[in-house]
All heavy atoms as a GROMACS GRO file, in nm:
protein
  637
    1GLU      N    1   4.844   2.126   2.613
    1GLU     CA    2   4.846   1.975   2.633
    1GLU      C    3   4.750   1.918   2.525
    1GLU      O    4   4.792   1.803   2.487
    1GLU     CB    5   4.782   1.960   2.775
    1GLU     CG    6   4.795   1.813   2.811
    1GLU     CD    7   4.740   1.783   2.954
    1GLU    OE1    8   4.690   1.869   3.017
    1GLU    OE2    9   4.735   1.665   2.980
    2GLU      N   10   4.630   1.984   2.496
    2GLU     CA   11   4.546   1.921   2.399
    2GLU      C   12   4.614   1.906   2.254
    2GLU      O   13   4.615   1.801   2.188
    2GLU     CB   14   4.421   1.997   2.385
    2GLU     CG   15   4.314   1.930   2.295
    2GLU     CD   16   4.237   1.815   2.357
    2GLU    OE1   17   4.266   1.782   2.477
    2GLU    OE2   18   4.159   1.757   2.287
    3ALA      N   19   4.675   2.017   2.227
    3ALA     CA   20   4.742   2.019   2.084
    3ALA      C   21   4.848   1.925   2.082
    3ALA      O   22   4.862   1.863   1.973
    3ALA     CB   23   4.791   2.165   2.057
    4ALA      N   24   4.934   1.916   2.183
    4ALA     CA   25   5.039   1.808   2.189
    4ALA      C   26   4.980   1.677   2.177
    4ALA      O   27   5.054   1.593   2.096
    4ALA     CB   28   5.124   1.841   2.309
    5HIS      N   29   4.875   1.644   2.245
    5HIS     CA   30   4.833   1.513   2.245
    5HIS      C   31   4.768   1.473   2.094
    5HIS      O   32   4.792   1.373   2.045
    5HIS     CB   33   4.726   1.486   2.347
    5HIS     CG   34   4.689   1.342   2.351
    5HIS    ND1   35   4.761   1.250   2.429
    5HIS    CD2   36   4.580   1.280   2.315
    5HIS    CE1   37   4.716   1.128   2.423
    5HIS    NE2   38   4.597   1.142   2.369
    6VAL      N   39   4.697   1.576   2.042
    6VAL     CA   40   4.655   1.568   1.904
    6VAL      C   41   4.752   1.538   1.804
    6VAL      O   42   4.751   1.444   1.722
    6VAL     CB   43   4.553   1.680   1.875
    6VAL    CG1   44   4.521   1.677   1.722
    6VAL    CG2   45   4.428   1.681   1.950
    7TRP      N   46   4.871   1.621   1.826
    7TRP     CA   47   4.976   1.604   1.723
    7TRP      C   48   5.051   1.464   1.748
    7TRP      O   49   5.062   1.396   1.649
    7TRP     CB   50   5.086   1.708   1.759
    7TRP     CG   51   5.201   1.699   1.686
    7TRP    CD1   52   5.343   1.677   1.728
    7TRP    CD2   53   5.215   1.714   1.548
    7TRP    NE1   54   5.427   1.666   1.622
    7TRP    CE2   55   5.347   1.700   1.508
    7TRP    CE3   56   5.121   1.752   1.440
    7TRP    CZ2   57   5.398   1.698   1.389
    7TRP    CZ3   58   5.176   1.759   1.314
    7TRP    CH2   59   5.310   1.730   1.284
    8SER      N   60   5.040   1.406   1.872
    8SER     CA   61   5.100   1.275   1.893
    8SER      C   62   5.013   1.166   1.825
    8SER      O   63   5.065   1.078   1.751
    8SER     CB   64   5.122   1.256   2.043
    8SER     OG   65   5.134   1.118   2.074
    9LEU      N   66   4.876   1.194   1.842
    9LEU     CA   67   4.790   1.085   1.770
    9LEU      C   68   4.808   1.096   1.628
    9LEU      O   69   4.793   0.998   1.557
    9LEU     CB   70   4.653   1.113   1.821
    9LEU     CG   71   4.632   1.080   1.966
    9LEU    CD1   72   4.479   1.104   2.007
    9LEU    CD2   73   4.645   0.932   1.990
   10MET      N   74   4.821   1.216   1.572
   10MET     CA   75   4.841   1.239   1.426
   10MET      C   76   4.968   1.161   1.384
   10MET      O   77   4.965   1.088   1.282
   10MET     CB   78   4.844   1.389   1.381
   10MET     CG   79   4.711   1.450   1.397
   10MET     SD   80   4.708   1.608   1.329
   10MET     CE   81   4.674   1.582   1.166
   11GLN      N   82   5.073   1.175   1.450
   11GLN     CA   83   5.211   1.113   1.421
   11GLN      C   84   5.193   0.965   1.427
   11GLN      O   85   5.261   0.893   1.360
   11GLN     CB   86   5.320   1.160   1.518
   11GLN     CG   87   5.344   1.307   1.514
   11GLN     CD   88   5.387   1.354   1.370
   11GLN    OE1   89   5.478   1.282   1.314
   11GLN    NE2   90   5.318   1.444   1.304
   12GLN      N   91   5.095   0.914   1.506
   12GLN     CA   92   5.083   0.760   1.514
   12GLN      C   93   4.985   0.718   1.423
   12GLN      O   94   4.968   0.592   1.400
   12GLN     CB   95   5.035   0.736   1.657
   12GLN     CG   96   5.114   0.757   1.771
   12GLN     CD   97   5.032   0.740   1.906
   12GLN    OE1   98   4.968   0.651   1.933
   12GLN    NE2   99   5.054   0.843   1.995
   13GLY      N  100   4.923   0.810   1.338
   13GLY     CA  101   4.831   0.767   1.236
   13GLY      C  102   4.683   0.740   1.295
   13GLY      O  103   4.610   0.685   1.207
   14VAL      N  104   4.669   0.781   1.408
   14VAL     CA  105   4.532   0.757   1.476
   14VAL      C  106   4.437   0.871   1.418
   14VAL      O  107   4.327   0.834   1.381
   14VAL     CB  108   4.535   0.757   1.620
   14VAL    CG1  109   4.388   0.747   1.697
   14VAL    CG2  110   4.623   0.634   1.681
   15ILE      N  111   4.486   0.987   1.442
   15ILE     CA  112   4.398   1.108   1.385
   15ILE      C  113   4.451   1.128   1.238
   15ILE      O  114   4.578   1.161   1.224
   15ILE     CB  115   4.414   1.229   1.472
   15ILE    CG1  116   4.346   1.197   1.614
   15ILE    CG2  117   4.353   1.353   1.408
   15ILE    CD1  118   4.354   1.325   1.699
   16ARG      N  119   4.366   1.120   1.145
   16ARG     CA  120   4.411   1.146   1.009
   16ARG      C  121   4.406   1.285   0.969
   16ARG      O  122   4.483   1.342   0.890
   16ARG     CB  123   4.309   1.073   0.920
   16ARG     CG  124   4.341   1.077   0.773
   16ARG     CD  125   4.261   0.982   0.698
   16ARG     NE  126   4.314   0.947   0.573
   16ARG     CZ  127   4.242   0.879   0.489
   16ARG    NH1  128   4.124   0.824   0.509
   16ARG    NH2  129   4.303   0.842   0.365
   17ASP      N  130   4.302   1.362   1.028
   17ASP     CA  131   4.288   1.506   0.988
   17ASP      C  132   4.204   1.568   1.102
   17ASP      O  133   4.122   1.502   1.180
   17ASP     CB  134   4.219   1.519   0.869
   17ASP     CG  135   4.257   1.647   0.776
   17ASP    OD1  136   4.329   1.736   0.841
   17ASP    OD2  137   4.246   1.628   0.662
   18ILE      N  138   4.214   1.704   1.118
   18ILE     CA  139   4.149   1.775   1.220
   18ILE      C  140   4.103   1.913   1.140
   18ILE      O  141   4.191   1.975   1.090
   18ILE     CB  142   4.216   1.783   1.350
   18ILE    CG1  143   4.127   1.868   1.450
   18ILE    CG2  144   4.352   1.858   1.344
   18ILE    CD1  145   4.193   1.855   1.588
   19TRP      N  146   3.994   1.950   1.173
   19TRP     CA  147   3.930   2.078   1.126
   19TRP      C  148   3.857   2.151   1.228
   19TRP      O  149   3.812   2.079   1.331
   19TRP     CB  150   3.840   2.045   1.007
   19TRP     CG  151   3.905   1.987   0.887
   19TRP    CD1  152   3.938   1.862   0.870
   19TRP    CD2  153   3.957   2.050   0.768
   19TRP    NE1  154   3.993   1.838   0.749
   19TRP    CE2  155   4.020   1.960   0.680
   19TRP    CE3  156   3.971   2.188   0.734
   19TRP    CZ2  157   4.072   1.990   0.566
   19TRP    CZ3  158   4.021   2.218   0.604
   19TRP    CH2  159   4.072   2.127   0.522
   20PHE      N  160   3.822   2.282   1.209
   20PHE     CA  161   3.724   2.346   1.289
   20PHE      C  162   3.608   2.393   1.199
   20PHE      O  163   3.638   2.437   1.083
   20PHE     CB  164   3.787   2.478   1.347
   20PHE     CG  165   3.867   2.455   1.478
   20PHE    CD1  166   3.999   2.476   1.476
   20PHE    CD2  167   3.806   2.384   1.586
   20PHE    CE1  168   4.069   2.456   1.593
   20PHE    CE2  169   3.879   2.360   1.702
   20PHE     CZ  170   4.021   2.403   1.703
   21THR      N  171   3.493   2.391   1.252
   21THR     CA  172   3.369   2.452   1.174
   21THR      C  173   3.390   2.601   1.190
   21THR      O  174   3.464   2.647   1.280
   21THR     CB  175   3.255   2.394   1.217
   21THR    OG1  176   3.221   2.431   1.349
   21THR    CG2  177   3.240   2.243   1.207
   22ARG      N  178   3.303   2.669   1.121
   22ARG     CA  179   3.301   2.828   1.144
   22ARG      C  180   3.268   2.860   1.295
   22ARG      O  181   3.321   2.962   1.330
   22ARG     CB  182   3.200   2.894   1.048
   22ARG     CG  183   3.247   2.898   0.909
   22ARG     CD  184   3.145   2.968   0.825
   22ARG     NE  185   3.168   2.948   0.683
   22ARG     CZ  186   3.256   3.028   0.607
   22ARG    NH1  187   3.314   3.124   0.671
   22ARG    NH2  188   3.278   3.007   0.477
   23ASP      N  189   3.189   2.771   1.356
   23ASP     CA  190   3.149   2.818   1.488
   23ASP      C  191   3.248   2.746   1.597
   23ASP      O  192   3.221   2.732   1.713
   23ASP     CB  193   3.009   2.787   1.529
   23ASP     CG  194   2.968   2.643   1.508
   23ASP    OD1  195   3.061   2.567   1.451
   23ASP    OD2  196   2.855   2.603   1.544
   24ARG      N  197   3.365   2.696   1.538
   24ARG     CA  198   3.470   2.638   1.625
   24ARG      C  199   3.455   2.522   1.684
   24ARG      O  200   3.511   2.480   1.787
   24ARG     CB  201   3.518   2.752   1.720
   24ARG     CG  202   3.568   2.897   1.672
   24ARG     CD  203   3.690   2.880   1.599
   24ARG     NE  204   3.806   2.856   1.675
   24ARG     CZ  205   3.920   2.838   1.622
   24ARG    NH1  206   3.938   2.828   1.494
   24ARG    NH2  207   4.026   2.799   1.700
   25ARG      N  208   3.369   2.431   1.624
   25ARG     CA  209   3.354   2.292   1.674
   25ARG      C  210   3.466   2.219   1.603
   25ARG      O  211   3.483   2.231   1.479
   25ARG     CB  212   3.229   2.247   1.636
   25ARG     CG  213   3.113   2.310   1.737
   25ARG     CD  214   2.978   2.240   1.703
   25ARG     NE  215   2.942   2.297   1.577
   25ARG     CZ  216   2.844   2.230   1.498
   25ARG    NH1  217   2.789   2.120   1.531
   25ARG    NH2  218   2.811   2.272   1.388
   26ALA      N  219   3.532   2.127   1.676
   26ALA     CA  220   3.630   2.034   1.611
   26ALA      C  221   3.572   1.924   1.544
   26ALA      O  222   3.481   1.861   1.589
   26ALA     CB  223   3.733   1.997   1.731
   27VAL      N  224   3.635   1.903   1.431
   27VAL     CA  225   3.592   1.774   1.352
   27VAL      C  226   3.726   1.701   1.335
   27VAL      O  227   3.818   1.746   1.277
   27VAL     CB  228   3.540   1.804   1.215
   27VAL    CG1  229   3.514   1.692   1.128
   27VAL    CG2  230   3.409   1.899   1.220
   28LEU      N  231   3.722   1.575   1.378
   28LEU     CA  232   3.845   1.479   1.379
   28LEU      C  233   3.809   1.360   1.299
   28LEU      O  234   3.691   1.311   1.304
   28LEU     CB  235   3.880   1.437   1.514
   28LEU     CG  236   3.954   1.534   1.607
   28LEU    CD1  237   3.871   1.654   1.654
   28LEU    CD2  238   3.999   1.461   1.721
   29ILE      N  239   3.905   1.322   1.198
   29ILE     CA  240   3.891   1.216   1.125
   29ILE      C  241   3.990   1.111   1.179
   29ILE      O  242   4.108   1.140   1.190
   29ILE     CB  243   3.926   1.233   0.969
   29ILE    CG1  244   3.848   1.349   0.927
   29ILE    CG2  245   3.919   1.110   0.894
   29ILE    CD1  246   3.706   1.326   0.896
   30LEU      N  247   3.937   1.003   1.233
   30LEU     CA  248   4.028   0.897   1.298
   30LEU      C  249   4.040   0.758   1.219
   30LEU      O  250   3.930   0.729   1.157
   30LEU     CB  251   3.984   0.863   1.438
   30LEU     CG  252   4.011   0.974   1.545
   30LEU    CD1  253   3.910   1.088   1.554
   30LEU    CD2  254   4.017   0.896   1.677
   31GLU      N  255   4.150   0.702   1.224
   31GLU     CA  256   4.172   0.569   1.175
   31GLU      C  257   4.161   0.478   1.276
   31GLU      O  258   4.256   0.466   1.356
   31GLU     CB  259   4.288   0.562   1.093
   31GLU     CG  260   4.302   0.648   0.976
   31GLU     CD  261   4.224   0.588   0.849
   31GLU    OE1  262   4.219   0.473   0.852
   31GLU    OE2  263   4.202   0.670   0.749
   32CYS      N  264   4.045   0.402   1.305
   32CYS     CA  265   4.044   0.307   1.406
   32CYS      C  266   3.989   0.168   1.364
   32CYS      O  267   3.916   0.169   1.258
   32CYS     CB  268   3.943   0.354   1.519
   32CYS     SG  269   4.004   0.501   1.595
   33THR      N  270   4.022   0.063   1.437
   33THR     CA  271   3.980  -0.053   1.392
   33THR      C  272   3.839  -0.097   1.436
   33THR      O  273   3.782  -0.189   1.383
   33THR     CB  274   4.064  -0.175   1.448
   33THR    OG1  275   4.071  -0.165   1.584
   33THR    CG2  276   4.214  -0.163   1.383
   34GLY      N  277   3.777  -0.013   1.516
   34GLY     CA  278   3.640  -0.045   1.580
   34GLY      C  279   3.620   0.064   1.676
   34GLY      O  280   3.694   0.140   1.722
   35GLU      N  281   3.486   0.040   1.720
   35GLU     CA  282   3.433   0.146   1.830
   35GLU      C  283   3.509   0.134   1.952
   35GLU      O  284   3.531   0.241   2.025
   35GLU     CB  285   3.291   0.114   1.851
   35GLU     CG  286   3.215   0.175   1.735
   35GLU     CD  287   3.052   0.158   1.743
   35GLU    OE1  288   3.009   0.184   1.858
   35GLU    OE2  289   2.988   0.123   1.655
   36PRO      N  290   3.566   0.016   2.004
   36PRO     CA  291   3.638   0.025   2.125
   36PRO      C  292   3.765   0.106   2.125
   36PRO      O  293   3.792   0.183   2.205
   36PRO     CB  294   3.670  -0.136   2.154
   36PRO     CG  295   3.551  -0.197   2.084
   36PRO     CD  296   3.521  -0.115   1.967
   37GLU      N  297   3.836   0.086   2.006
   37GLU     CA  298   3.956   0.166   1.982
   37GLU      C  299   3.923   0.317   1.973
   37GLU      O  300   3.996   0.401   2.035
   37GLU     CB  301   4.036   0.119   1.869
   37GLU     CG  302   4.162   0.191   1.837
   37GLU     CD  303   4.234   0.168   1.710
   37GLU    OE1  304   4.185   0.094   1.631
   37GLU    OE2  305   4.339   0.237   1.685
   38LEU      N  306   3.812   0.346   1.902
   38LEU     CA  307   3.770   0.485   1.879
   38LEU      C  308   3.738   0.540   2.020
   38LEU      O  309   3.794   0.660   2.054
   38LEU     CB  310   3.649   0.499   1.795
   38LEU     CG  311   3.589   0.634   1.791
   38LEU    CD1  312   3.690   0.742   1.715
   38LEU    CD2  313   3.459   0.625   1.707
   39ALA      N  314   3.659   0.483   2.109
   39ALA     CA  315   3.632   0.524   2.234
   39ALA      C  316   3.754   0.552   2.321
   39ALA      O  317   3.763   0.659   2.393
   39ALA     CB  318   3.540   0.435   2.304
   40ARG      N  319   3.838   0.464   2.319
   40ARG     CA  320   3.968   0.473   2.393
   40ARG      C  321   4.056   0.589   2.345
   40ARG      O  322   4.102   0.667   2.435
   40ARG     CB  323   4.048   0.334   2.389
   40ARG     CG  324   4.180   0.324   2.464
   40ARG     CD  325   4.234   0.198   2.453
   40ARG     NE  326   4.275   0.146   2.322
   40ARG     CZ  327   4.204   0.058   2.257
   40ARG    NH1  328   4.104  -0.008   2.318
   40ARG    NH2  329   4.244   0.028   2.129
   41GLU      N  330   4.066   0.606   2.218
   41GLU     CA  331   4.149   0.717   2.170
   41GLU      C  332   4.087   0.857   2.204
   41GLU      O  333   4.155   0.944   2.242
   41GLU     CB  334   4.170   0.706   2.013
   41GLU     CG  335   4.256   0.583   1.982
   41GLU     CD  336   4.388   0.580   2.035
   41GLU    OE1  337   4.446   0.691   2.097
   41GLU    OE2  338   4.457   0.479   2.022
   42LEU      N  339   3.950   0.874   2.189
   42LEU     CA  340   3.883   0.994   2.219
   42LEU      C  341   3.886   1.019   2.373
   42LEU      O  342   3.916   1.132   2.418
   42LEU     CB  343   3.743   0.990   2.180
   42LEU     CG  344   3.713   0.994   2.023
   42LEU    CD1  345   3.562   0.996   1.999
   42LEU    CD2  346   3.764   1.136   1.967
   43ALA      N  347   3.876   0.914   2.442
   43ALA     CA  348   3.895   0.927   2.594
   43ALA      C  349   4.038   0.980   2.640
   43ALA      O  350   4.054   1.040   2.751
   43ALA     CB  351   3.858   0.800   2.664
   44SER      N  352   4.135   0.949   2.563
   44SER     CA  353   4.263   0.988   2.584
   44SER      C  354   4.300   1.137   2.575
   44SER      O  355   4.408   1.185   2.625
   44SER     CB  356   4.369   0.906   2.507
   44SER     OG  357   4.373   0.959   2.372
   45LEU      N  358   4.205   1.201   2.508
   45LEU     CA  359   4.227   1.351   2.480
   45LEU      C  360   4.205   1.425   2.620
   45LEU      O  361   4.105   1.400   2.685
   45LEU     CB  362   4.137   1.409   2.372
   45LEU     CG  363   4.143   1.356   2.233
   45LEU    CD1  364   4.023   1.377   2.156
   45LEU    CD2  365   4.284   1.408   2.177
   46PRO      N  366   4.295   1.515   2.647
   46PRO     CA  367   4.297   1.590   2.776
   46PRO      C  368   4.148   1.668   2.798
   46PRO      O  369   4.104   1.653   2.903
   46PRO     CB  370   4.397   1.695   2.764
   46PRO     CG  371   4.509   1.613   2.690
   46PRO     CD  372   4.418   1.552   2.581
   47LEU      N  373   4.101   1.725   2.697
   47LEU     CA  374   3.970   1.800   2.715
   47LEU      C  375   3.853   1.702   2.744
   47LEU      O  376   3.755   1.738   2.806
   47LEU     CB  377   3.944   1.889   2.599
   47LEU     CG  378   4.047   2.017   2.583
   47LEU    CD1  379   4.012   2.099   2.471
   47LEU    CD2  380   4.045   2.105   2.713
   48VAL      N  381   3.865   1.586   2.684
   48VAL     CA  382   3.767   1.483   2.707
   48VAL      C  383   3.773   1.429   2.850
   48VAL      O  384   3.674   1.415   2.927
   48VAL     CB  385   3.766   1.372   2.606
   48VAL    CG1  386   3.693   1.258   2.641
   48VAL    CG2  387   3.744   1.423   2.457
   49ARG      N  388   3.895   1.398   2.882
   49ARG     CA  389   3.915   1.350   3.027
   49ARG      C  390   3.871   1.451   3.129
   49ARG      O  391   3.816   1.404   3.241
   49ARG     CB  392   4.074   1.324   3.045
   49ARG     CG  393   4.125   1.193   2.996
   49ARG     CD  394   4.256   1.161   3.047
   49ARG     NE  395   4.343   1.276   3.067
   49ARG     CZ  396   4.449   1.311   2.987
   49ARG    NH1  397   4.469   1.238   2.879
   49ARG    NH2  398   4.517   1.410   3.014
   50GLU      N  399   3.886   1.570   3.095
   50GLU     CA  400   3.838   1.688   3.198
   50GLU      C  401   3.686   1.718   3.189
   50GLU      O  402   3.642   1.802   3.247
   50GLU     CB  403   3.922   1.814   3.177
   50GLU     CG  404   4.070   1.790   3.217
   50GLU     CD  405   4.087   1.757   3.365
   50GLU    OE1  406   4.021   1.810   3.445
   50GLU    OE2  407   4.176   1.666   3.389
   51ARG      N  408   3.617   1.639   3.086
   51ARG     CA  409   3.487   1.659   3.058
   51ARG      C  410   3.440   1.803   3.007
   51ARG      O  411   3.344   1.858   3.036
   51ARG     CB  412   3.399   1.619   3.182
   51ARG     CG  413   3.404   1.474   3.214
   51ARG     CD  414   3.302   1.428   3.313
   51ARG     NE  415   3.306   1.286   3.324
   51ARG     CZ  416   3.336   1.220   3.438
   51ARG    NH1  417   3.372   1.296   3.543
   51ARG    NH2  418   3.346   1.095   3.443
   52LEU      N  419   3.545   1.864   2.937
   52LEU     CA  420   3.520   1.992   2.877
   52LEU      C  421   3.472   1.988   2.736
   52LEU      O  422   3.413   2.093   2.699
   52LEU     CB  423   3.658   2.076   2.883
   52LEU     CG  424   3.701   2.108   3.028
   52LEU    CD1  425   3.843   2.165   3.008
   52LEU    CD2  426   3.612   2.194   3.098
   53ILE      N  427   3.484   1.868   2.667
   53ILE     CA  428   3.429   1.864   2.541
   53ILE      C  429   3.367   1.710   2.531
   53ILE      O  430   3.418   1.623   2.597
   53ILE     CB  431   3.527   1.876   2.427
   53ILE    CG1  432   3.647   1.786   2.434
   53ILE    CG2  433   3.569   2.027   2.426
   53ILE    CD1  434   3.739   1.792   2.318
   54THR      N  435   3.281   1.699   2.440
   54THR     CA  436   3.227   1.561   2.404
   54THR      C  437   3.222   1.552   2.248
   54THR      O  438   3.237   1.658   2.179
   54THR     CB  439   3.082   1.540   2.453
   54THR    OG1  440   2.994   1.640   2.404
   54THR    CG2  441   3.080   1.548   2.602
   55PHE      N  442   3.212   1.443   2.196
   55PHE     CA  443   3.205   1.422   2.043
   55PHE      C  444   3.075   1.348   2.012
   55PHE      O  445   3.043   1.264   2.064
   55PHE     CB  446   3.327   1.346   1.999
   55PHE     CG  447   3.452   1.425   2.000
   55PHE    CD1  448   3.541   1.426   2.116
   55PHE    CD2  449   3.495   1.504   1.888
   55PHE    CE1  450   3.666   1.494   2.116
   55PHE    CE2  451   3.598   1.580   1.892
   55PHE     CZ  452   3.699   1.575   2.003
   56ASP      N  453   3.014   1.378   1.900
   56ASP     CA  454   2.939   1.305   1.829
   56ASP      C  455   3.011   1.217   1.731
   56ASP      O  456   3.096   1.266   1.666
   56ASP     CB  457   2.825   1.392   1.752
   56ASP     CG  458   2.734   1.477   1.846
   56ASP    OD1  459   2.701   1.436   1.945
   56ASP    OD2  460   2.694   1.591   1.802
   57VAL      N  461   2.987   1.097   1.724
   57VAL     CA  462   3.063   1.003   1.630
   57VAL      C  463   2.977   0.953   1.511
   57VAL      O  464   2.859   0.929   1.530
   57VAL     CB  465   3.104   0.877   1.724
   57VAL    CG1  466   3.180   0.791   1.625
   57VAL    CG2  467   3.202   0.923   1.836
   58GLU      N  468   3.030   0.969   1.409
   58GLU     CA  469   2.979   0.926   1.269
   58GLU      C  470   3.079   0.821   1.212
   58GLU      O  471   3.198   0.854   1.202
   58GLU     CB  472   2.959   1.041   1.176
   58GLU     CG  473   2.855   1.140   1.226
   58GLU     CD  474   2.715   1.096   1.197
   58GLU    OE1  475   2.690   0.997   1.116
   58GLU    OE2  476   2.623   1.131   1.272
   59THR      N  477   3.029   0.712   1.160
   59THR     CA  478   3.105   0.622   1.096
   59THR      C  479   3.113   0.648   0.953
   59THR      O  480   3.004   0.665   0.892
   59THR     CB  481   3.059   0.471   1.123
   59THR    OG1  482   3.059   0.437   1.260
   59THR    CG2  483   3.131   0.369   1.040
   60LEU      N  484   3.231   0.658   0.889
   60LEU     CA  485   3.231   0.694   0.755
   60LEU      C  486   3.263   0.567   0.674
   60LEU      O  487   3.336   0.472   0.717
   60LEU     CB  488   3.358   0.786   0.724
   60LEU     CG  489   3.339   0.923   0.793
   60LEU    CD1  490   3.469   0.998   0.771
   60LEU    CD2  491   3.226   1.004   0.759
   61LEU      N  492   3.197   0.560   0.555
   61LEU     CA  493   3.222   0.442   0.466
   61LEU      C  494   3.310   0.487   0.341
   61LEU      O  495   3.297   0.592   0.305
   61LEU     CB  496   3.077   0.394   0.405
   61LEU     CG  497   2.989   0.349   0.527
   61LEU    CD1  498   2.856   0.292   0.477
   61LEU    CD2  499   3.055   0.236   0.621
   62ARG      N  500   3.374   0.384   0.300
   62ARG     CA  501   3.471   0.416   0.185
   62ARG      C  502   3.381   0.461   0.069
   62ARG      O  503   3.267   0.401   0.037
   62ARG     CB  504   3.546   0.287   0.151
   62ARG     CG  505   3.641   0.309   0.036
   62ARG     CD  506   3.715   0.177   0.005
   62ARG     NE  507   3.632   0.081  -0.070
   62ARG     CZ  508   3.604   0.094  -0.196
   62ARG    NH1  509   3.657   0.191  -0.268
   62ARG    NH2  510   3.526   0.003  -0.259
   63TYR      N  511   3.421   0.560  -0.011
   63TYR     CA  512   3.353   0.610  -0.127
   63TYR      C  513   3.378   0.497  -0.248
   63TYR      O  514   3.492   0.466  -0.260
   63TYR     CB  515   3.412   0.742  -0.185
   63TYR     CG  516   3.362   0.780  -0.314
   63TYR    CD1  517   3.228   0.817  -0.324
   63TYR    CD2  518   3.428   0.769  -0.422
   63TYR    CE1  519   3.178   0.863  -0.454
   63TYR    CE2  520   3.385   0.809  -0.552
   63TYR     CZ  521   3.253   0.852  -0.564
   63TYR     OH  522   3.207   0.887  -0.682
   64ASP      N  523   3.277   0.436  -0.288
   64ASP     CA  524   3.299   0.333  -0.385
   64ASP      C  525   3.250   0.378  -0.527
   64ASP      O  526   3.254   0.298  -0.619
   64ASP     CB  527   3.223   0.201  -0.351
   64ASP     CG  528   3.064   0.228  -0.362
   64ASP    OD1  529   3.016   0.345  -0.368
   64ASP    OD2  530   2.999   0.136  -0.323
   65GLY      N  531   3.247   0.505  -0.563
   65GLY     CA  532   3.196   0.556  -0.685
   65GLY      C  533   3.310   0.513  -0.797
   65GLY      O  534   3.265   0.503  -0.920
   66PHE      N  535   3.427   0.524  -0.767
   66PHE     CA  536   3.546   0.492  -0.856
   66PHE      C  537   3.536   0.348  -0.917
   66PHE      O  538   3.574   0.313  -1.025
   66PHE     CB  539   3.674   0.521  -0.800
   66PHE     CG  540   3.692   0.663  -0.767
   66PHE    CD1  541   3.754   0.705  -0.654
   66PHE    CD2  542   3.664   0.764  -0.848
   66PHE    CE1  543   3.765   0.827  -0.612
   66PHE    CE2  544   3.672   0.894  -0.824
   66PHE     CZ  545   3.735   0.938  -0.700
   67ASP      N  546   3.472   0.260  -0.827
   67ASP     CA  547   3.458   0.116  -0.868
   67ASP      C  548   3.373   0.109  -1.010
   67ASP      O  549   3.383   0.004  -1.076
   67ASP     CB  550   3.388   0.027  -0.766
   67ASP     CG  551   3.478   0.030  -0.627
   67ASP    OD1  552   3.603   0.048  -0.644
   67ASP    OD2  553   3.418  -0.012  -0.542
   68ARG      N  554   3.281   0.199  -1.023
   68ARG     CA  555   3.203   0.200  -1.143
   68ARG      C  556   3.273   0.256  -1.272
   68ARG      O  557   3.219   0.251  -1.373
   68ARG     CB  558   3.074   0.273  -1.105
   68ARG     CG  559   2.997   0.200  -1.012
   68ARG     CD  560   2.859   0.277  -0.983
   68ARG     NE  561   2.868   0.407  -0.916
   68ARG     CZ  562   2.880   0.408  -0.775
   68ARG    NH1  563   2.880   0.312  -0.698
   68ARG    NH2  564   2.900   0.538  -0.728
   69LEU      N  565   3.389   0.306  -1.254
   69LEU     CA  566   3.460   0.358  -1.368
   69LEU      C  567   3.526   0.249  -1.460
   69LEU      O  568   3.536   0.287  -1.582
   69LEU     CB  569   3.558   0.470  -1.330
   69LEU     CG  570   3.511   0.584  -1.260
   69LEU    CD1  571   3.630   0.671  -1.206
   69LEU    CD2  572   3.429   0.678  -1.355
   70SER      N  573   3.567   0.150  -1.402
   70SER     CA  574   3.622   0.052  -1.495
   70SER      C  575   3.537  -0.074  -1.506
   70SER      O  576   3.465  -0.100  -1.409
   70SER     CB  577   3.763   0.008  -1.432
   70SER     OG  578   3.737  -0.050  -1.309
   71PRO      N  579   3.534  -0.122  -1.623
   71PRO     CA  580   3.445  -0.238  -1.646
   71PRO      C  581   3.482  -0.360  -1.552
   71PRO      O  582   3.611  -0.383  -1.525
   71PRO     CB  583   3.456  -0.278  -1.793
   71PRO     CG  584   3.574  -0.210  -1.826
   71PRO     CD  585   3.612  -0.094  -1.740
   72LYS      N  586   3.387  -0.439  -1.499
   72LYS     CA  587   3.419  -0.555  -1.438
   72LYS      C  588   3.472  -0.661  -1.534
   72LYS      O  589   3.410  -0.687  -1.639
   72LYS     CB  590   3.299  -0.601  -1.367
   72LYS     CG  591   3.247  -0.507  -1.252
   72LYS     CD  592   3.141  -0.582  -1.170
   72LYS     CE  593   3.077  -0.493  -1.060
   72LYS     NZ  594   3.136  -0.393  -0.990
   73PRO      N  595   3.569  -0.743  -1.491
   73PRO     CA  596   3.606  -0.849  -1.579
   73PRO      C  597   3.505  -0.950  -1.589
   73PRO      O  598   3.426  -0.969  -1.502
   73PRO     CB  599   3.737  -0.907  -1.499
   73PRO     CG  600   3.721  -0.862  -1.358
   73PRO     CD  601   3.642  -0.739  -1.358
   74PRO      N  602   3.505  -1.016  -1.710
   74PRO     CA  603   3.390  -1.120  -1.725
   74PRO      C  604   3.420  -1.242  -1.623
   74PRO      O  605   3.530  -1.264  -1.584
   74PRO     CB  606   3.421  -1.160  -1.871
   74PRO     CG  607   3.556  -1.118  -1.907
   74PRO     CD  608   3.590  -1.008  -1.817
   75ALA      N  609   3.306  -1.294  -1.598
   75ALA     CA  610   3.307  -1.412  -1.511
   75ALA      C  611   3.385  -1.524  -1.571
   75ALA      O  612   3.361  -1.545  -1.699
   75ALA     CB  613   3.175  -1.447  -1.453
   76PRO      N  614   3.456  -1.591  -1.503
   76PRO     CA  615   3.523  -1.719  -1.577
   76PRO      C  616   3.412  -1.817  -1.625
   76PRO      O  617   3.326  -1.849  -1.562
   76PRO     CB  618   3.618  -1.781  -1.471
   76PRO     CG  619   3.583  -1.715  -1.331
   76PRO     CD  620   3.482  -1.594  -1.373
   77SER      N  621   3.455  -1.864  -1.737
   77SER     CA  622   3.349  -1.970  -1.797
   77SER      C  623   3.380  -2.110  -1.737
   77SER      O  624   3.499  -2.131  -1.712
   77SER     CB  625   3.353  -1.980  -1.947
   77SER     OG  626   3.494  -2.002  -1.994
   78ARG      N  627   3.287  -2.183  -1.729
   78ARG     CA  628   3.306  -2.327  -1.667
   78ARG      C  629   3.318  -2.447  -1.775
   78ARG      O  630   3.253  -2.443  -1.870
   78ARG     CB  631   3.194  -2.350  -1.581
   78ARG     CG  632   3.197  -2.264  -1.468
   78ARG     CD  633   3.102  -2.296  -1.366
   78ARG     NE  634   3.106  -2.201  -1.240
   78ARG     CZ  635   3.082  -2.222  -1.125
   78ARG    NH1  636   3.045  -2.339  -1.095
   78ARG    NH2  637   3.085  -2.137  -1.033
   0.00000   0.00000   0.00000
């Protein structure tokens, strides 16, 4: 049931990726518009509903290092 629900969320674009650590902890990358949506999607997982697992949530920020590779256009003159 858990795998089927995770697959469904992946097909919907909610879960972007899922991994296991060496000690078998799940790491999920979700695409959500905010914390309420994130909480709702995590709560929909069967193992969360049954209180068999919990998640620590970390917000990821976009990598902006590539922005520094191209020069910024000059400011328009007045």
